[in-house]
N, C-alpha and C positions, 0 to 999 in steps of 0.2 A: 348675816343673811337672814331675812325673816322667814317664818314658817311657811308662808304661802309659796315663796320662791322655792324653798327647799323641798316642799311636798310635790310641786310641779316637776321639779328636776328628778325627784325620786321616781315618779311615774314614768318619765321618759327614759332615763338612763338605767334604772334598775329593773325596769319591766313593769308593765301595767298590772302584772300579777299581784303586786304588793298593795296598791291603793284602790284598785277597782276590780271588777270581775264577777263571775258567777258565784252563786251560792249553791250548796248542794246538800244532800240529805242522807237518808238513813236506812233502817233495816227493820226486820221484824220476824214474826213466827207464824206458824200455821194457824188458820182461822179456827176460832173456838166459839162457843156460845156465850162467852164472857165470864165463865166461871174461873176462879183463880185457885187452883189446887195448890196444896202445900209444895209439891214437887216443882211446879212452875215458879212459885215465889222464891224458892230456894235457889233455883237456877239463875233467876234474874239477879239475885243478890250477889252471886259469886261470879257472874259473867259466863257461866257454862251454857252450852247450847240449849235453846228453849223452843224446840220446834212445836211444842204443844201450847205455847204461851200466846197471850193476846199480842197484837202489834205493839201496844204500849210497853208491855213487859219485855218483849223481844228487843225493842229498840234500846231499852235500858241495859239489857244483858250484853248486847253488841257493843254499846258504848263502853261499858266497863272493860270488856276484853280488848277492844281497839285502843283505848287509852293506855293500856299497859304495854302495847307493842312498840310505841314511840316512833317507829319509822316504817315506811313502806315505799315501794316503787309506784310512780304515778304517771299517767298520761292524761292531760287535761286540755280541753279545747274550749275556748271562750269566744262567743260571737256577739258583738255589740249590736245596738239598734240600727247601725248603718250597714250591717252585714259583714263587717271586717272581723276576721278570725285570728286569734292569737293562740298558739299551742305551747304547752309546757311539758317537758319530758325529763324525768329524773327521779330524785329522792325527795320525799316530803317527810317532815318531822313535826311533832306536836308536843306541847307541854314540856319544854318551851318550843315556840314556833321555830322552824328551821326548813331550809330547802337547799338543794343543789340541782339546778335545772338548766336545760337548754331551752331558751325561749325564742320562738319564731313568730314574727308578725309579717304583715305585708311588706316585702322588700327588706326585711331585717332579720338578724339572728344574733343572739348574744348568750353568754353564760352568766347566771346569777347564783350567788351563794348567800344564804341568810342564816345567821345564828342570833336568836333573840331579836333585838331591834337593830342589829347592824347588818347592812346589806353590802355585798361586794359584787361589782360588775366588772367582767373582763373587758379590757379596753382593746380596741382595734390597733391603736397606736400607744405604746407605753409612754408614761409621763415620768421623766427623770429615771428611766430604766425600770419603772414599776408597771407591771401588766394589769393591775387591778385598781379600781376606784372603790374607796370605802365611804359609806354614808351611814351615819348614826341617826336613825329616825327619832331617837329620844334625846338628842344633844341639847335641845332647848326646852326640856321638860318631857312629860309623858307624851308619847306619840299618839296621833289621831287613831282611833279604833279602825282596824282593817280586817278583812277576811284573810285567813291563811289558806283556805281551800284544801284542808286536809280531811281525811275520813272521820276522825274523831269530832272535828268541828261540825261536819255535815250531820252526823248522828245527833250531836248536841242540840241542833236546831229542832229536832223532832222529839226530844225527850218530853214525855208527858202529853204529847199532842193526840187527842182522841180522834182527830180526823184522819190519822194514818190508817190505811186499810190494806188488807191483803188482796192482790189482784188474782182472781182465780181463772182468768182467761188464758189465752195462748202465751207461753213464756219462751222466748227465743234463747234463753240461757238455761239449759237443762241442769238440774241439780241445785238451782237457786230458788229463793222465795222472792217474789216481785211485789213491791209495795208502792202505793201511790198516796199523795196527799195534795190538797190545795189549801194553802194557809193564807190568812189575811195578815196585814201588818199588826193588828191587835193580837192575833194568835201568836205571832212571833215574840211579842213582848210579854205574854202571859207567863207567870211564874208558877209552874206546877211543882208539887213536892218532888217529883221525879228528878228535877234538875238539881236538887240538892246533893246529888252524888258528885257534882262538880264543885271545885273550890269556889268560894264566893267571888273572888276577884275575876276568875275566868267567866263566871256566869254574868257578871255585870258587863265585862268587856264584850261578850258575845251579843248581849242585848243592844249595846251601843253600836256595834258593827252593822246591825240590820235595821236600825231605826228609820233609815230612809226608804225602806221597802214598803210598798202598799200591798203586795201579794207575792207569794212564792209557790210555784208548781213544782212538785217533786216526784220523781220515779227512782226507786232504788232496788237493786238486786243484792241479796245476801247469800253467800255460799254456805256449803255444808259445815264449814268451820266457824260460822257465825261472823265472819269478817265481811264488810261491804266490798263488792267487786266491781259494781258499776253504778253510776249516778247520772241522772239526767235532770236538769232543772231549768226553769224559766223564771227569772226574777223581774218584777215590775216596780218601777218608781216613777217620779214625776218627769223623768227624761225618756221614758218608754220601757221597752222590754229587751232583755239580754238573756242568752242561753249558755249553758255549760254542759259538756259531756265529759265525764271523768271515769277512768278505770284505775283500779288499785290491785296490787298483789305483793307478795313477798313480805307480808307483815312480820315485823320483828326479825327479819332475816337479812336486812341490808345494813351496811356499816353506817354509823352516825355521821352526820354532816360535820365537816371540819373546815374552819375558816382558813383562808390563805395566810401565809406567814406575814407578820406585821410589816417586815421590811420590803414586802412585795406589793403593798397597797398604798396608793396615793390618796390623800384626803380629798373629799369632794370639792372643797373650795379651791384646792390647788389645781384640780382638773379643769374647773371653770376658768381659772386664770390662764391655764395653758392653752385655752382655746378649743378643748375637746368637747 
């Protein structure tokens, strides 16, 4: 099966969450006059709370802390240009990418589990007694870059972005800091030194994942513990605009994602041959 067919099937059977969808963003600190004190710099380097830091410093500190958490609970709602909404609820993991989600779309509902580049979709009708379908997105080489829609990834998009600003207006989430940014496609591809906290392979992959975007509007709320708790984004490309609303909690407190037993998963090609 060629990659085009396999990718299309992945989007349909494993959930649009894997190969399309909203992009989200990041976090920050309390507004300052731009001075970078020794205490703020130290906090950013360690990932400690930086409520006196600039937005750029606070985003870096939040990313460092979030990256270490590895897993969190997520509620994500994506709305495409036609107004169709898909929701995802469950566990998100990062570095490496993972999820265990219930995905609901117009007239459909499924469970999707991902570990690395392997996706398992729960079947309505088992194939040869196997209740899961297995799809390896890297079976024909490196998989096409895709967004994982996890909080560390959203923060990474804003690393080193000087356009991120603290919103000092009304905040409907007491105890959080509210940040906003409007980024161009060129902004998203710019390589600031701040992004070097990421492994090079992850940095390149992220840039590839957003190459199609012409603009990204972001709002983000960061809690007292420096974790991102809510993200709103509007992403623009040559096909129009799509939006994402995401909520996260339970950082580092949820169990890691576990793939279904090997003997319970039918291969993707076998499912197609079985007519499912």
